Structure formats: C-alpha cells, structure tokens
C-alpha distance (Angstrom), angle and dihedral (degrees) to the residues before:
residue distance angle dihedral
M1 . . .
R2 3.74 . .
I3 3.77 123.7 .
P4 3.78 111.5 -138.4
G5 3.76 114.9 -109.5
R6 3.84 95.0 13.2
P7 3.76 120.6 92.7
A8 3.81 113.7 -129.8
A9 3.79 92.2 -130.0
L10 3.83 90.5 56.7
L11 3.82 91.7 51.3
A12 3.78 92.1 47.9
S13 3.83 90.5 51.2
A14 3.79 92.5 50.7
A15 3.77 91.8 49.6
A16 3.81 91.3 50.0
L17 3.81 90.9 49.7
A18 3.77 92.7 51.0
A19 3.80 90.8 51.6
L20 3.83 92.4 50.9
C21 3.85 96.4 50.7
G22 3.89 93.9 42.9
C23 3.80 92.2 -116.0
T24 3.72 126.0 143.1
A25 3.69 115.7 -125.1
Q26 3.82 116.1 -115.7
P27 3.90 105.9 -100.9
T28 3.68 118.0 -123.6
T29 3.76 137.3 -159.4
A30 3.83 123.1 -117.7
D31 3.81 91.7 -92.9
G32 3.89 91.4 53.0
K33 3.78 100.0 -102.3
A34 3.93 118.0 135.9
R35 3.71 116.0 -107.4
A36 3.82 121.1 -128.9
P37 3.84 111.5 -94.5
V38 3.81 118.8 -106.3
H39 3.88 112.6 -126.3
V40 3.78 114.5 -137.3
P41 3.88 113.7 -166.1
T42 3.83 115.2 -127.3
G43 3.82 96.5 -158.3
G44 3.77 143.7 24.7
R45 3.82 119.9 27.9
S46 3.75 120.2 1.0
P47 3.81 114.6 -117.5
A48 3.72 89.2 -104.4
Q49 3.86 93.1 53.9
S50 3.75 114.5 93.8
P51 3.84 122.2 -143.1
G52 3.76 92.6 -108.9
S53 3.77 99.3 43.3
G54 3.87 94.8 103.4
P55 3.77 144.5 -67.0
A56 3.78 122.9 -55.6
H57 3.82 91.2 -129.3
P58 3.76 131.2 42.7
T59 3.84 117.5 -100.5
R60 3.84 115.1 -104.8
T61 3.74 117.8 -116.0
E62 3.79 111.9 -121.8
Q63 3.86 114.5 -127.4
P64 3.76 117.6 -131.2
A65 3.84 113.8 -105.9
V66 3.82 115.2 -103.1
P67 3.77 111.0 -128.4
A68 3.83 115.9 -120.0
P69 3.81 115.6 -108.1
R70 3.85 114.2 -95.9
V71 3.83 114.6 -101.0
L72 3.87 111.7 -122.8
Y73 3.77 100.5 179.6
A74 3.80 136.0 10.2
R75 3.76 140.9 166.7
G76 3.77 111.0 -55.4
D77 3.84 95.6 30.6
S78 3.82 121.8 115.5
G79 3.77 139.4 -178.8
A80 3.77 143.5 83.8
G81 3.83 93.7 -46.5
V82 3.77 91.3 56.3
R83 3.75 91.9 48.9
E84 3.87 90.2 53.4
L85 3.75 90.0 47.4
Q86 3.85 89.6 52.9
A87 3.81 91.9 47.6
R88 3.77 93.0 51.5
L89 3.83 90.6 48.0
R90 3.83 88.8 51.7
Q91 3.80 88.5 54.8
L92 3.80 89.6 61.1
D93 3.87 93.0 41.3
W94 3.78 94.1 -114.1
L95 3.80 92.8 118.6
F96 3.86 129.1 38.4
D97 3.77 99.5 171.8
G98 3.81 121.3 78.7
P99 2.92 145.9 -49.8
T100 3.77 82.8 -124.8
G101 3.87 99.9 153.4
S102 3.79 90.2 -125.2
Y103 3.80 121.7 106.4
D104 3.77 99.9 -133.8
D105 3.77 135.7 161.2
L106 3.79 93.4 -80.3
T107 3.77 90.2 54.1
E108 3.75 91.9 47.7
R109 3.83 90.5 50.7
A110 3.78 91.4 48.6
V111 3.85 92.3 51.0
R112 3.82 89.9 48.2
G113 3.77 90.6 51.7
F114 3.85 92.1 48.6
Q115 3.82 90.8 48.9
G116 3.75 93.7 50.1
K117 3.84 92.8 49.7
R118 3.84 89.4 53.5
G119 3.78 97.5 45.3
L120 3.81 94.1 -107.3
P121 3.79 125.3 137.0
R122 3.84 106.3 -82.3
T123 3.79 98.1 -126.8
G124 3.75 99.8 137.0
R125 3.81 88.0 -134.1
T126 3.81 120.6 111.5
D127 3.74 107.3 -123.8
T128 3.84 128.0 171.9
V129 3.76 94.8 -90.2
T130 3.85 92.3 50.2
W131 3.77 91.1 45.5
Q132 3.87 94.1 50.3
R133 3.73 91.6 49.6
L134 3.82 92.5 49.2
V135 3.85 92.6 48.3
R136 3.86 91.5 51.7
M137 3.90 89.9 54.4
T138 3.77 97.9 45.2
H139 3.87 142.4 48.6
T140 3.80 125.9 -119.4
P141 3.77 105.9 -86.0
G142 3.84 118.5 -123.3
T143 3.75 129.7 -141.3
W144 3.82 92.0 -86.1
E145 3.80 92.2 55.0
L146 3.78 93.2 43.5
F147 3.79 97.3 51.0
L148 3.70 113.4 6.3
M149 3.82 125.9 8.8
G150 3.74 111.9 98.4
G151 3.75 89.5 -30.6
Q152 3.75 140.0 97.5
P153 3.84 110.1 -65.3
A154 3.77 117.9 -111.7
G155 3.89 91.3 -112.5
A156 3.73 128.1 64.2
P157 3.80 119.6 -86.8
D158 3.81 119.0 -92.7
P159 3.80 108.0 -84.5
R160 3.82 90.2 -121.1
C161 3.80 87.7 64.0
M162 3.78 94.1 58.8
T163 3.81 99.4 84.2
G164 3.74 132.2 52.0
R165 3.73 129.0 -5.0
V166 3.78 108.5 -36.0
L167 3.82 141.9 177.9
C168 3.83 95.5 -150.2
I169 3.81 108.0 -163.4
D170 3.83 117.4 -171.0
K171 3.81 116.6 -165.3
T172 3.70 94.3 -170.6
T173 3.78 94.8 60.1
R174 3.77 96.1 25.3
T175 3.77 92.0 -127.9
L176 3.83 135.8 132.4
R177 3.81 117.0 -151.7
W178 3.74 121.7 -167.3
M179 3.80 105.2 -146.8
V180 3.72 133.7 -177.2
G181 3.78 121.7 -174.0
G182 3.79 91.6 -10.0
R183 3.82 93.7 -54.7
T184 3.78 123.6 114.1
L185 3.78 111.8 -126.3
S186 3.78 98.6 175.7
T187 3.81 140.3 -6.2
T188 3.80 133.0 -158.6
A189 3.78 139.1 173.8
V190 3.78 118.4 -101.2
R191 3.75 139.1 177.0
F192 3.86 130.2 -150.5
G193 3.91 144.2 -147.6
A194 3.72 125.4 -53.5
Q195 3.80 125.7 -105.3
Y196 3.82 94.6 -81.1
T197 3.80 96.7 35.3
P198 3.80 102.5 42.7
T199 3.82 123.7 176.9
R200 3.81 110.0 -106.6
E201 3.78 118.1 -114.7
G202 3.76 127.6 -139.9
V203 3.82 141.6 62.2
F204 3.80 117.0 -41.3
H205 3.80 138.3 156.2
V206 3.86 130.8 -130.3
Y207 3.78 103.8 -103.5
W208 3.79 99.9 173.1
K209 3.85 140.5 13.6
A210 3.76 128.0 -156.9
R211 3.87 123.1 -177.1
D212 3.83 95.0 -162.5
W213 3.79 113.7 24.4
V214 3.76 135.2 157.7
S215 3.76 122.1 -160.1
T216 3.78 111.4 -106.7
L217 3.78 90.1 -155.7
Y218 3.86 102.9 42.5
H219 3.76 99.4 18.6
S220 3.72 93.0 -133.1
P221 3.84 123.5 136.2
M222 3.87 118.0 -101.4
P223 3.81 106.6 -174.1
Y224 3.79 118.1 -171.0
A225 3.81 92.3 14.1
M226 3.77 119.5 -175.8
F227 3.82 107.7 -174.0
F228 3.79 117.1 -149.9
S229 3.84 107.7 158.5
G230 3.77 122.2 25.5
G231 3.80 106.7 -64.3
E232 3.81 93.5 -13.2
A233 3.75 116.1 108.6
V234 3.76 143.1 160.1
H235 3.82 106.4 -112.2
Y236 3.80 146.7 144.6
S237 3.82 115.6 -82.8
Y238 3.74 123.1 -155.5
D239 3.84 88.9 -166.9
F240 3.78 92.8 52.7
A241 3.81 90.1 49.9
A242 3.85 90.2 51.3
R243 3.83 103.8 35.8
G244 3.77 104.8 21.5
Y245 3.77 117.4 -159.9
A246 3.79 92.3 -13.4
G247 3.77 85.4 90.2
A248 3.81 136.9 45.1
S249 3.79 140.5 -155.5
H250 3.81 132.3 -114.1
G251 3.80 89.6 -109.5
C252 3.77 101.7 -55.4
V253 3.83 125.5 117.4
N254 3.82 104.6 -112.2
V255 3.84 123.0 -152.1
R256 3.78 118.5 -163.8
D257 3.86 98.2 -170.7
E258 3.80 103.3 85.3
A259 3.81 93.8 -171.0
A260 3.78 90.5 51.7
I261 3.79 95.3 49.6
Q262 3.77 91.7 45.2
E263 3.75 91.8 55.8
L264 3.84 90.8 42.1
F265 3.77 91.2 51.4
A266 3.83 89.9 54.3
Q267 3.78 92.3 52.9
V268 3.83 105.0 40.8
R269 3.79 116.1 85.4
V270 3.81 131.2 -156.8
G271 3.77 105.9 -90.6
D272 3.82 96.5 34.9
K273 3.81 114.3 135.0
V274 3.84 124.1 -103.7
V275 3.82 119.3 -159.9
V276 3.82 117.3 -169.8
H277 3.84 111.5 -172.6
W278 3.76 147.3 146.9
C-alpha cells in the first residue's frame, strides 16, 4: 500500500537504513502521524513492580552475639589462684611485686599490659581468654616461685623497712626488696657471705656507689656496687649468675639478675637505708 506523498523507494530505503544501524523505526498512526515515544526506565523498579512489592536489596542476616568470656579474677580478689596468676605474670616480667595472693592495682596494671600486648581487650580483669593465653606462655610455678624466689616473702617485711627508702634484705628467704614508703617496688633474689665471711646484719645506709668497681682485696669485679658497711656492698655477681647458690660471697649481698641490679642502681641514692635481717 502506498502512502500519499511519500515515494515507495524512499520508504524502503529508510527501513533498510534503520535495520542496518539497529534503530527502531518511529511508530506512526494510521493517518501517518508519529506516535509519542514510550519511556522504558533503565534502573530502579521495573514498570510492573509496585512500590510495595519488596525492598530493592536483600535483608542482612543478623549474627548471634558472642558471649563475653567469664571473669576468673579481678581487683579485690585473693587466694591461691591469684598467687599463681601473679607468679606467671612475673615469669613474663609483667609484674615485679609479689606474689602476694591479693589482686591489687599493680596486678591489674600488669594484666592490662599483658592483654594489650596480645591484642586482647585491656580490661585489667583476668578472664578465661586471658588466663588461657597466659598459661600457654608460661610454666606451672613451683613453691619457690609462689612464695620465695625473687618475689615477696610469705611473711610481712621487717618493721624497719616500712618507712623511707629502703633496701630490705631478708636472709631467710634470700630476697632483696626495694621499698619506698612501705611499698615494694621491686624484688630480686640474692645470696650472702660464706661461713667465715658472713654478711653483717642490722640497719645501715648506702654511703657510696660505684658503677664499675673491682675489689681491692679479692680483685674480683663488683659492678653496680652500693656500699653500706665497710667493704660490704650490694652488687652484681658473675659467679652467682653462673653457679647460683653453690657459691657464696665474702660478705657482700650478691645479685644475679643484671637487669634488676642495673635498674636498682639507678634508683638508689646515697643515704638510703639498708636493713639486713632474718
């Protein structure tokens, strides 16, 4: 059928061109007029989707809450479990006071530091996760670690150690406690003189300090020496570090932990009190 006013060849050419370029020919009505284009949305809901037919994105599945680990020990607690906790913290150098068996501020601070180092919440409370991590990194403490070795003795400090700045040295437990104002700041293991060269007992004062000293009588090195009675001093001992209690001094108080004596040497002043007692 011919459309008036339009040659058939021209219409055929237009149709062929539309097919080649992938275009859709403009629809017309029966009288030849162009129809209005129909808009098809490229995004969002399809025309057939009603506003209330459902969300555009799937709903997220809520994960069940993980219960917090159970707290085993916290500040204010006491007992054998707390003592073991403190002994294990001492093994990792997070605690230098005790074991006392009482969960005090120093223990809380030590636990918080341990937790932060391991990426755990820094609560200062010992929960099951913190305890399990600590147990995996330490060994079961023995009696010496729980009550004596390098730690605070089971008994109370000598009353003469409770005031001022004091090197409180206990021959019974073989420990030296550095105390200020009645509080123990650090504790370390020590040994004393032999039978014929015993370490003197009593109250003394540090009268001289020497970072690098060699005994003029025995010609043995005495690093970090803090003299308190004649030639007797608190100092680091290479022999004590190597042989332990198999040896003895000529009257001095030997320390085998070099890091501990180095720190102690930096804190103690000339004039500080020294108490040597049983």
